[in-house]
C-alpha positions in Angstrom: 0.0 0.0 0.0 2.5 2.8 1.0 3.9 1.5 -2.8 1.6 2.6 -4.0 0.9 6.2 -2.1 4.6 6.1 -3.5 4.2 5.9 -7.0 0.5 8.7 -7.0 3.3 10.8 -5.1 5.7 11.1 -7.6 3.1 11.1 -10.9 -0.5 12.2 -9.7 -1.6 13.6 -12.1 -2.7 10.4 -14.2 -4.6 9.3 -10.9 -6.1 13.0 -10.7 -6.9 12.6 -14.6 -8.6 9.3 -14.0 -11.1 10.4 -11.5 -12.0 14.1 -13.0 -12.9 11.5 -16.1 -14.8 10.0 -13.7 -16.7 12.4 -12.0 -17.2 13.8 -15.6 -19.0 10.6 -16.4 -21.4 10.8 -13.5 -21.8 14.3 -14.2 -23.1 13.3 -17.7 -24.7 10.5 -17.3 -27.0 12.0 -14.5 -27.4 15.2 -16.1 -27.7 13.9 -20.3 -30.7 14.1 -20.1 -31.1 18.4 -19.0 -29.3 18.8 -22.6 -30.7 15.9 -23.7 -34.8 16.3 -23.6 -35.4 14.1 -26.6 -33.0 11.3 -25.5 -34.9 9.6 -22.5 -32.4 7.3 -20.5 -32.2 3.6 -20.8 -34.2 3.4 -17.5 -36.9 5.0 -18.4 -36.9 3.3 -21.4 -36.7 -0.3 -20.2 -39.4 1.0 -17.8 -42.0 1.9 -21.0 -41.1 -1.9 -22.5 -42.3 -3.5 -20.0 -45.3 -1.0 -19.1 -46.3 -1.9 -22.9 -45.5 -5.6 -22.3 -47.4 -4.9 -19.3 -50.4 -3.9 -21.5 -50.2 -6.7 -24.1 -50.5 -9.3 -21.1 -53.6 -7.7 -19.8 -55.5 -7.6 -22.9 -54.3 -11.0 -23.5 -55.7 -12.3 -20.0 -59.5 -10.3 -21.2 -59.3 -11.8 -23.9 -59.8 -15.5 -23.1 -62.1 -14.7 -20.5 -64.0 -12.8 -23.6 
């Protein structure tokens, strides 16, 4: 562990840049939809597909009992 800290202390830029990229990606994931209002997130697409599948199953059940 001490060797790792020595390496980071000697050349901190690659580690700082990596941390910056991780933070930037988190911000892009969370706030990207604000800038792309027409592009839904992956989670909302999954919800839409699940809702459509549930509606289809419901219609199929109703047709069976009609």
